[in-house]
N, C-alpha and C positions, 0 to 999 in steps of 0.2 A: 504495497497501501505506499509505501515514505516513497518508493520508486516513481510509481505513477503520479503521485503531486508533485515529485519535484522534475520528474519532467513538463507538467504542467507549466510548472512557473520559469522553467528552461525557457520555452514557447516564447510564454511573456517577455520575458526576459528580449529575444532576439528579437521581438517584432516590436520593440518601443524605438530600435531602431531607423523605422520608418517614419522618427516624428521627424517635422517640415519647422522648418525655425521658426519660431515663435516670435509675435510682436502684441504691440497695444491699439486697442481701436476707444473710442469715445462717441458719444453723442447726445441726442437729447430725444425723447418721444411726448409726443402732445397729443390730446384727448378732442373731442367734435367738436371741445369750443376752443378749442389753441391755445390753450394753457396745458404747464408740465403737469405730466400724467405723474403719477407718485404711485411707487412699487408695481413698477411693471417688471416682470423677467425675465430678462435676458442670457438666452444659453445658447452656446453652440450644440446646435444640434446631433442628435444619438451620446447627448452627454450629461453628465447633471454640473457641468461645470459653467457656471453665468453668475451674477449677479442681478438686485436690481436696481430700479434705478431713486433717484432721491426726492425730497419733497417738490424742485425743481422741474422732478421728471428725467435727470442726465444721469448719465453713466457712467463707466472707466471698466473695457476689460481685457485684462489680460491673458497671456495663453493662447492666442488667438492667432492661425496660420493662410493664407488664400483660400487654402480648398475648403475652409470650415463656411458653414449655412450659421446663419444666426436668426436665432426664432424668439420675435416680442410677443410675449402675450399675457393678457391680463383679463381676468375675469370680468364678462359681459362682454368684452370686445373681440371681435374678430382679430385673432393671432397673423403677425406677418414672417417673413420668413426673406432673407437675403444673401446671398452666396456675398461674401468677404470681396476675395481678389486683392485688389493696391487699395481701395476704401477703407480710412480710416477714421472719420469720422461720417456719423449715420445721423441725419434727419427723421424720426417717424412719426409718422401719424397715424392713429388706433383708429378706426371709426366702430360706433357701436355694433355688435355680433346679432341682428336682428336673425338668426338662424344659427345658435349650433347648432340649428337643426342642419343645414347639410351635411352637416356628419354621416360619415359615407357607412351605411350597414351593411353587410352579407347575408345576403337571402340565398335559398334554393337558385342555383344555377344562376348567380349575379348579384347584383346588387341594389340598393336604392338609399335613396337619402330620407336621411332621419322624414324627414315632414313629410313624405310619402305616403308612411307607411300606414297601413289601412288592420294591422293585428300587430298585438303584443308583444314585442320583440324585443328581448334584453340582451345589453351589451355588457359583456366583462371587461375591465380594462385588463389588460396583462400583468399591472405592477399588485391585481388581486389575485392573481394566479400565482405570483410569488410571494405575499406576501407571510406562508408558514413554512413553516419547515416539515413538509411532507411531500408521500412519494407521489402523492399523483393532483393532480390539476381541479380536478373535480371535488375533493377534500378541502382543498384552499377557497371556495367559493363556497361552503357551507355559511347557512346564515346571513348570505349577503344578497342575493337575487326573490325575490319574492316568486309565488308560487315552485320553486324548486325547495326540496325537502331532501337531506342528503345523510344518510348512518354511516357515520365512520364504525374503523375498528382497530384495534390496538394489534393486530397482527402483523409484522412487517410484511411489506407489498400488496397487503391487504386491498382491493377494489373494495371502495363504497358503495355504498347501495343509495341511487339517485332516480326518484320519481321525479316530472315534471306536471303537478297537479294532481297527485291521488294515485290510485292504483289504476292501472290501467286497462288490467285482464287478470281474472285470473288464470289464466294462464300466461307464459310468457308474454311482458308487452316490454321488452327494456329500453331505455333511450335510445335512441341514434346516432351514433357522433357520428359526422364527415369529416374528417383530417384531408386537406388537400385535395377532395374530390371521393377518396375511399371511405367504403362505408361500414362501419365498425359498430361492434357492440359495448367495451371494454375500452379504455385511452388509459387503465395502467401502466404499460408497458412506454407512452406519453413520456417527453420533460419536459414539465411544465415551463421552463428556458427559452423554449425553443417554439410557443405560443405566440404568436401576432396580436390575433382576435380571435374571441368567442361568442359569436352570437346564440342568442338558446330560446326559439322558435317554441312558444309555450300550448299559441291555439292550434286548431287545427285546421283553419284556414293556413296559417301557415305552414304549418308540417306539412300539409297535403299535396305539395308540391316533391315530395320524397315518395309518398304512395304507401302501398303492402307496408312499409318497415317505417313510417312512423307516428302508429298509434302510441307510442309512449313519451310523441316529444323529439325534438329532435337538436342537437346542439350544433353546429356549425365552428369549426376551428382553421385557420388559416395560421400558415408557420413564418415565421421571421424570417425578409429577404433585404436583402440588397437597397438601393437605390440607386438609378440614372446618374451619369455624373458626378459621382460620391465618390468621397478618395477611403482610403481602405481604414478603417477602424478595428482594433484587438480588445474587443474584452476579454476580460473573467468575472464571473459572479460565484459565491463559493461560499458553505459555512460548514463550521462542527458543533455539534453539540451535543448535550447527553437529557436520554428520556430516562422521564423517574413516575413511577403513580406516586400521584402524590394525597392520592385518597383511596385509602383499604379497608377492604367490609372486613368490622372488629369481628372476631368468632368469640366462641365461649370457650375460656381457660380451663386449666384441669379439675378446677376447683369449684367453677360453676357446671361443668359436663358431670360432676359426679353428685353435685347436688340435684342439677336434676334429673338423673337416674334415680337418686336412692328416693325423690318423689316422687315417682313414679309408681313404684311399688313393683318394679319388675326385677324378682330375681337372679331372671337369669343373665341382666344385665349389669346386674353387682360384682356378677365376679370376674370381670373382666378389670374393674377399680383393683379388687383385692388382688389380682394373679400385678397390674401395673405396680403397685405401692413393694408386693414382694417382691418382683423382679428391680424397680428400679426405684426403691425408696420413697416416705413419707411426710408432709410437712404438715404438721394438724390436721392428722387424719386424714387428709386428700395426696392424691398420688405428687410427688417432688417435682418428676418430669412435667412441665407444661409448653407444649411448640406449639408455637405459632406456624400455621402451615402456610401460608399466605407468606409471612414473612421469611419464612424457608423458601419458599416458592418464587419471590419474584424478585428479581434485582433492576442493577441503572446499567442501561444500555446505550454504544454511540451511534450518532445520526449524521453524516455529512455527504454533502453536496456540493461539487466546484462543473463548473464550465467554462468554458473557451470557445470564443465565436471570433473568426471574422469578415466584415463585412464590406461591401462597397458595391461600385460598380462604376463602364464609362458612360460615353455617349450612346452606346446600342445596347449594352448588356447591364447584367447587375447580378450577385451573386452574396453567398449566405456558407457560411462552412460553422457548422459549429459541432465542439465536441465535450459528452458530460459523463459525468460517472455519480455515482447516488447508492450508498450505504444507509441502511436501517437494520439495526441488530437486535433479537426477541430479550424480552423484558422475562423471558422463562430460566430461572435457573437450572445446569443442569440439561436445559432443550438445546437446540441447534437453532434456534428460528434464528435466518439471516436471510436479509433482499437484497443482489447486489445487481447494477444496473449498468451498463456501458452504454452509449448511446453513438453515434453520427448523423449527422443531419445535411444534406446537403442540398442546397437550391441554385437553382440557375437559372436566368432568361434572356433572350439574345435577340432583337428588332433587326430583321432581317431587309424588311423594306417599309416603305407606309402601309404598305398592305398585309402582311407574313410577318407574325412574331410566335417564337416556340418555346417552351421550358420544361425543364426535369426537376422533380422536387424527388429527393430519395430518404426516405431515415432506415437506419440500421440499428439494432438494438439486441443485446444480447441480454438476458434476464437468469439470475440463476438464484434460488429460493429454496430456503432448508424450512419446513413449517413443522411448527412445535404441535403436540395432543394436546386441541383442549378438554381432553379428559383428567389433565392432572389437575386444573382450576376447580373443576367435578370435585376429583378427591381429595382437595386440603378443604373444601366447606364439609363435605361428610365425613373425613376423618377424626380420627379421635386424638385430640393432643396426647395423650398419655404417656407416650412412648418417642422416644427421640427420631428426627433423623437419620441419624447415623449408629451404627453399634458395631466398634471395629473388632467386639470380641468373637463375634457372629463366626461358624465355620463355613466353609466352602457350602456344604450341602444347606446349610438355609439363608446364607445370601453368597448370589455370585452372580459376575465377575466385583460388583460393588456393594462396598457393606451397609446396604441399604436399613434400614432396620425394618421390622415388619409388626402388624398388628395382631396377625396367627398367633404369635408367644403370648395373648393373652386372650386370647379368645372364640376374637370373630372371625369372622366365615373369609372366603377371598372373593366376598364383594367389595370390599375396602383392602387398599392396599396402600403403600408407601406414596404421595403425590412426587416427589422426589424420581423417583423409579420409574414411575412413568412417563416422567419428560424425558430422563434420561433413555431408557430406550427402545420406546415408540417416537423418539421424535430424527429419524435418520429418514428424513420425507422428502425429497429432494425431486425440482423441476426445473431443467434449463430450457430455454426458450432461445432458440437465434428466429430473426423478423426481418424481412426485407419489404419496406412499402415505396415502390417505385411508383412516379405519376408522371407520366408524359404528355404535355398538351401542345396542343398548335391552335391557334388562329392567325382567324382570313379577312381579311378587309374589302372585297370586290372591286369597290368603290373608292376604295383611298381614305373612307370618312371613318368620322365611329358610327354612322347610320344602323348599315347592316354589316355583325358580324359573326362569324361562322366559327363556335370552339368545338373541338374533339380532343377527347381526355380519358385518357385509356388508366387504370388503376389498379394497381396490384396487392393485396395482400397473402405472403407464403411466412409460412410458421412451421420449422422443424420444434417439436417439442419434445424431451425425453425426459422420462419420471421413473424412480425409481425409487422402493421402500424395503427397507431391511432391518427385521426384529433378529435382534442375536439369541442366543440361546439365555436363560438366564433364571434364575432363581431368588425370588425374595418371599422369604417362608414358607406358605403353605402356594405363593401363586410362581410356574412354575412355565416357561416356555423350554420343552425338553429339548428344541431344535429348531435350528436358526431355519428363518425365510426371506427370501427376496422374490419381489415382484416389478418387473422391469414395464413399461410402455414407452412405446412407440407414439408419436401424433404426427400426422403432417397434412396441413393444412394450406388449400389452396383459393383463392376468392379474386373473382375479379368482376370492376365493375368498369364499363365502358358508356360514355357519356358523350354523345350526338347532339347538338340544339345552335337554333340559330338566333339573335336580337338586331332586332329592328325597333329604331327610335327615330320619332316624328315630331317637329315642334312646329306650328301654324298656328300665329297668333297667339290668341291664349290656350290650346288647345297643347295639352303635351302627350305622346302616347308610346307606348315601349311593348313591344309584344316579342313573345319566347316563343319556340314548337321545338318540340328537342325527343331523344329517346335516350332510355336505358336499359341497356342490357347487364344483366347480372347471373352469377353463377357463383355456387357455392360446393366448396370439395371438401369429404374431409375424409381420410383413413386412417385406420388405428392397427394397432398389435399389441398387444397384453401375455406374457410369459412370467410362472411363476415356478419356483422350484425349494426345495427342503435342504437342509445338510447344504448349502455351499461352503466352497471352502473358499470362498474369495467373494468378499461383497459387493466386487463390481461387473462379477460375471455370473450368468444362469449358469451358462455350461457345466460348471465349478460343483453343483447340485448333484444329487441321487435324481437318478435319470428316471427313476419310476414315480417320480413326487412330481415331474414335472411337466404343467398344465399350462393351455394357450390357446385364445380365442383373436379373432384378427376383423375387422368389419370396415364398415366407410358410408358417406352421406353423399349424392348428391341432389341441389337444388337449381333449379333454372327460371329466372323470373325476367320479363322484359315489361316496361312500362312505357306510356307516350303520352308525353301531355306537351300542354299549352298552357300559357298566361298571357294575360292583358294587362296593363294598369294605364290607366287614363287621367287626367287629372287637368281641370280649367281653370285656368289664372291662378293655384295654386291653393284654393279654397277649397272646389268639390274632387271627391280622391274616389276611383273604380279601380277594384282589383279583382277579375273574373279568372278562374284557373279549375283546369279540369283533366284530369288525367285516368289514364285507361291503362290496367295491369294485368298482366297475367302471370301465375304461380303453378310450378309442375307441381308442386303441393296439395291441391283436390280435384278432385274430378270437374267441379264447377272452374275452370282456369280463370277464365275473362272479373272480373269488377272496374264496375267506372266511380270514380271516386271526384267529384266539385266541390269547389270550393268559392268564395264572394269575399267580397269586404268594400265596405264604404266609410269614407271620412269624409269630414266636412269642417275645414279651418274656418272656426267662427272669428277669428283674431285677424280675416283680411276681408272679411266684410268693413265696409265702411259705415256700415250703423258703430258698429262697436270700434272703431276708430275714433267717431266722432265723441262717442260714450266712454270708453277707457279713457284716464288718465294716467298713464302710464306705471299703472301699479301691474298689471296683469298682457304681459309681452305675448305672450300665445297659450292659445287655447284652439282646442283640436278634440272633436268628438269622433269616435269610430265605433262600428259594430261590425261581425264577420260572422258566416256559416262555414265549418267545413267538413265533412264526409271521407272520412277516410278508410282505409284497411286493415288488417292484422292479418300476414303470413308468418308472423314469427311462431305460432299456436304448435301443436302436433300437426302430424299430417295423418292423413287419411291413411285409412290400412288396406282396400280394397274396396271390392264392390257386394255387398249383397247377397245374396242369390238363397233359391228352392232348388237344392239336390238332394239327386236319390240318395235313398241311406244304405240301401239295397237289405238283402235276408234280416238281417240282424234289429232293422228297423220297420218291421213288417206289418200288413194289415191282415186280419181273418176274416173271409168273407166262404160265407158258405161251408161253415162248422170249421174241417180241417185245411181248405186253401189257404196257400202260403200264397198274397201276391207282394213284389218290392212294397216298401211305402215312403214318403218323402217327407224329409224335416226341413226345419227352417231354419240355416244360418244364420248367428244372429250376432255372428263376434268381428263383422266386416261395421266398416264404416264411412259415411258417404261426408264429407264434410266441403264447404263453401266457406267463403270470407269469414271472419269477424268484421263487424262494422261500430264506427266509431265517428260519432256525427255530434259536433259541438257548436253553439251559438256562444256566442264574446261581446259585451258589451262595453266599452270603455272610455276614458276622457285622457287625454294631460296636456300638460299645464304651464308654463314657466313666468313667475311672478320676478317685480325688481328688480328689474336689470338684469332675467335668465341668473338672479342669485336661487333661489328657489324652481326647485324641479318638482311635482307633484302628478302621479300620476295614478288612476284608479281602472278596477278592470272586475267584471261579473262574469261568471262564466258560466256554462251548462251541457255536462260533456255526458254524453249518455254510449255505454256502450253497450252494440247489441249482436246476437246472435251468438254468444261464445261458446266455443267447444268445451261443455261440460258433459258428465256422466250420470244423469238422474236415474235410481232407481225405475226400473220397471213393473208394470204392476201384472203384465201376465204371464209373470214365472219366467220371462225370457230373459238370456243374456245381457246385462247393460250394455249400451254401445256409450263410442260420443258421440253427441250430437251436437248443433247449433241450436243451442237449449236456453242459452244463459241471459240475462241482461242485466246492468247494471247502470247507475250513473254516479255523477259528480259532479257536486254545486259547490261553489265557494266565489271568494272575496280575497281580492289581492289591492293593496296599494303598495307603493314607494312614494319616497321625498325625502328631496336632500337638498341641502342649503350649503354654500360656501361663497366666502366673499377675500379682500384683502385689502388691508390696511397698512399702507406703507410695507414694509419687512416684513411686518407681521401678515400670515394668512391662514382660515382655518374653514373646518367641513365638516359640516353635522349631518350624517344621513340615518333612513330608517327604513323598515320593511315590513308587512304584516300579510300572514297570509291564515283566512279561512277554508276549511273544507270539510264539505260534510259527502258520507260514501254511504250508496247504499245498496243493496242488493234489491232488483225490482222483479223477476223473474226465473227461474227455475223449470224453465218447460211443465210447468202443472204440479212437480215437484214439491211436499212442503219441506223442505229441507236439505242438503248436504253436507254430512257431518267431516269436516279436517281434525286436526289436530291426533290424539290419542283417545282412545276407547274411557281410562278414565279423565281427562283431563280436555274433552270437545270444545272444538270452536269450529263452531255452524256456520254455515250459507243460509241464510235466511231471509226469502223476502220482504223486507221493510226494516229489516236489517242490516248494521252496515259489514264489511264481507270480513270473514272469522271471527265474528265476535263469540266471545267465549259465554259458556249455556252451564249456568250450574244454579247453585243453591245460594239462597242471599242469609248470612249470619246480620238477626236480629241483636246478637246481645248474648252474653254469656249465662248460665244457671246460677242465681248468689248461693243459694240456700236447701236446707232439705226441704222446707216449706215449697219455694218453687218446684222442686222434684213432685211432690206429694201433688200438687193441685194443677199438672198440669199431663194430661191425659199422652201425648206424645211422648215426654220424659221417661212416665214407665210405663210405658210398651216398649219401648226400647233399651230397657237399663241403664237410666244415664244418673249421672251423677253433679251435685254441683261440681263449674270448671270445665262445663262438657256448654255447648253449642246452644243455642238456640236459633233456633230457624222458622223463617217466613213460609206461614201454612197459607199459600197461596190462593188458595180455593177453600179453603177453612173448612176444607172437611176429617177437620182432627187425625190426618196422622199425613208423613213426610214422605212423600215418595216422588216417581218421576216427574207428575203431573204439578208440583212444586218449584222446578226446574222456571230456570228464567233466565233471559239475558244480561250479564255481568258486567259488559267492558265488552272495548272491543281493540287493538292496539293501535290505531292510527288515532293521529293527534285533534284534536277539536282545532287547531290553529295553532302556529307560529311566527317568531319573528325574529328579526336579528334589527342590531345599529351600531353604529358605528361613527369616530371623530377623528381627524386628526389636526392637529395646530404645528404649526411651519413658522421662524425667526430665523431670519437670516443662514447659517450653516443648519441650524438643527431641525428634527421635527419630530412628534412624539406622535404616535398613530395606534388606536386600541378598536377594536371589535368587541363584540356581544351576540350574545344567540343566544334562544331558549324554545321551549315549548311546553303547549301548556292542554293538559288533558291527556287520552289516551291510558290503557291498561298493561302491564306486565303480568304477568303469570310467576311469581317466583316458584320456579319446577325444584328448588331447590331446596326447601324447606320441605316442602309437598313430598319428598321423595320419603318421609320416615313414613308413612304408611306401607309402605313396603317392606324397606331395611332398620328394623327400631337401635341400631348402635349408632345410627348417625351421630355427628353430634350439631351443634344447631347457631344459630349468630348471637353476637352481644344483645343484638335490640330484641329477639324471642328471648333469651334467658332472665333479663332484666324485667321483662313485661310480663311473665308466664303467671294465669290465676294464683293466686296466694290463698284466698280464703273470702270472705264475705266485704265487698267492696273495693279488693284491689284492682282488682282491671272488670270494666267488660266487656272488651276486644278481642283479649288473649285468651284461650284455653289454661288448665292447669297442666302442667307436668305430667300426671297423669291421663289425661283427656288429650296429651299429644300421642298417644299412644291408642286411641278409641277411634276405631275407624271409622264412625259417626261424625266427627270432627274432621280427619285426612285423606278417608278412604274417597271421597268425591270433591269433585272439583267448587267451590263453596265460596264467596267474596272475601274468607280473611287472605289465604293464598295470590288474591290480587291487586296490586298496588299501581296506586297513580305514577306514572310514566314522566310526570312534568318533570321540565329541569329550564334553570338558568345558568351559564357559562360565560365567564370571559376568554371566548376564544381565541386569542391574539392580539397582543401589545407590542410594539415597538420604537424605536428609540433609535435615529439616525443620525447619522452625525457629515456633512458635506464638508472636505476638505477645501481648505481656500485656497486661491486662484495661486497665490505666491508660491506655496507648498507643491502645488499639482505643476506650476511651471519647471520648477525645478526639479522635478521629479520626469519633466517631459509627459504628460498626461493632462488628458482633457477632460476626465472627471474621474473622482474617486471619493466615496462614501464608504464611513464602515456602520455597522449595526448592529443591537442587541437585542434580539426577538425572545418571547416566550408564548408558548402555543397552547394552552388549554389549561392554566394553570391553577386553576380551580373550578367547581361545578358544584350548583348548591340544584339539591333533588332529595327525594325519599325513600325512595325506595331502596332496597335493602341487599345491592351489589355493589358490581365495581363502578356501574355504570348504568343509565337509564336508557341508553341506544341501545335496544335489542332485536336484531332482525326478529318480524314475524311474532315479536309481543313477548317472545317464552324463554326464561333467562333460567338455564341448565349450568352451560360451560361458558359462559363470554369471556373470551379473551379481552383484558382491561386495556381503557386508551390512555396512556401514558400524556400528561406533560411532556412538553419540548423546550430546552435554554439552549440556545447558541449565537454563535458569534458570527458573524460574516461581514464580505469586505465586497464592493461592485467599484470593478479599476476599469477606464477604457484608454487605450492610446491610441 
């Protein structure tokens, strides 16, 4: 690793020789009134090197070369750029930015000015993408975009889960990422430093241009490129940090555990307590050993990121080459968790003539990931604290090859084992990926103007993935792996997207028209091979194993898709906006190959109307109303399995006619499915406004998204085998708000922003079925019409029986032999019996609303920024606690230990210790095991210092800054776990999300 970093810095040093002779420039900046404008930012383009104008609008900037471009910018004013050349004095007039609305936004198969949009599209600044010490750009925008919910994981290199406007489907409906034209469903491999722009298409009218793959929403990403006539710039950005779990779940210690067991009156469980004191000693009548398994299992781990890029351009060409290295260690002690990524990114474009240009973008990545076994965290919860982590006195017959202590010597069965042993022996799970994503495009303008442009783009994604999982032979007490096992996997993925489209633009008078027509051909290919053997002599090679144990399988998939589309955008006098689109898609997944998906967007720029201008007194600078409707398909779900048929059953399925006459009979084969498209239809209405000289931006959207014809398997009443059908419907309705304020006062600038999203999810139909059960038999999560998807379904706890009189007065308690300290359930139908009919919906994993806000302050060379996020509502099943239903020897968390019912009036929410072992209390899903998933988090705080220009001039640098970053240092939440961010809402063995403390630098030569 040291050698790798050394090479990076050697490259930096060599490129610094390209620095040109520097000199000093000065000037004055004036506003609309002709007066000097203080606080204007004057920087060298592509760097952080710059100054601000003084009270009179004057500035002086050193370290400038003739090839540099100066950028003059001020909030509420239109920025201007000037190539320095031989000029040493600049007199600049900044005009009011009547349109930061002129900002160009990347949309599907093209771009649009912000002012012309009729759909809700969020732009994410690349500064936000690199504001945190994380492996994925997706994780970096958590809490920053309305309508976008992201659930992170602490596992090294783990891709976060992203939802745009709620659950898209009961089947797969992932967000589609379009990276330089290539369509993907994951960007964990992508170096965030390579991203230039990220546009999030949130509603169906915007996403519909991508048709059958866009039901979960679309994120369009363009990577960084050079600029024409730009001298070569060499940049470095990197950090080194430490990951640390700052909030641990507190477990019961040995004294609390012993008290819990003794209070339960379970004589079988008292024996291990006595055995622990006999084996390891005692203190005050309790076991002397008190192991905090989470403390043993969790460690600090390093994280680092280093990037170097070279970019620039000539009169006809642009180029960018970047190298990246990212490494993240795992926080599981005795585990091998680690993620390492190398990336090489090249972007090149060349203008052959006025009529023709082409380009090549290519990304190559290598990923090496070792995955820890999450079961170690579950064992750390249930494991008894009464024995140590290691016991070096144990013989090899009890501990081999490492001297892990075991609970079996105390009388526990093999359901329990040493958590560190799980981490050590089951974390040799390695995945190595080599990935190449080339994108070759060409543009042709037959009339040498921008009115008519033809573009062809061929994108490919090739992945060679190797996996291995080695479990050595080992022994931890009675847990024995007598012979080692090795599994090796090989995956080859080859995907292709070939896009061809033409764009025509015309302006005549107040009319502006833009028409685009095109096609998209997609092919997905996957091949895989898996082999397993036992008794291998070399854990790297299957063939060294016992041939008699060798097993394997292989297979593959191929899907082909074709899309034909057209989009027409029209605006009249920048006031009335119309965007219409229709896409015709075909997929090899379904018998019904073709689907047609239209969309329409309307916008009215009210602030451009004369009546508005005469009424408004410059408080409201811009106001636009917009409404849109979109219809698109979902081809991410399962494919059809064939055609249903009536088959000849033969003599075995015969009919008897005329006594003994046997005739061949017919049977109905019901195991085949006949599937067609899932469809998403969405209506959106909203507005966007800019106020107070464009300092305040406010947007609001209401949406209603319906997912129709979802592929489900409802039970059949006629006794036939159930089949997949297009029979389910679901809807999401919601409200999104985004508010941002920014201002500048001399050398001081600041900004504040926030977003809010409320979503209601509801299953509306299951093809006539009253419900479909998900989850497990004991802890069901139901799909029921009228309820949110994956709702928890069980009994509601009304309190705890406090005394014998309450037991005697309650027929339900009498009938079930209950005692004080047991749960009292709500008798919903009032029949005096607690049974299946008293179950109800107890909650669901979906948050009621989520939000985020941020601030940034800067003064001269120093700036401070912070981001906060939160989620309210939603329910988590504490499956760890509920496991005591099956295994009575489990430890309990400290919250439960400290709040158990101990007598009348002690609590009306927690059962007694004895009650914890009564199946009445823990043998069924009830509201006690469900917890509020709300949380509020300090997501990120960053302190940045930009080096003074005099220092940079001496170092022959055009930009330099250092920063201190703290990510997720604290989260406020009430669930009894490490994190309330639990995919699917079931907390059983969730990997903790660590805080990250890092120090970094950005340098430009």
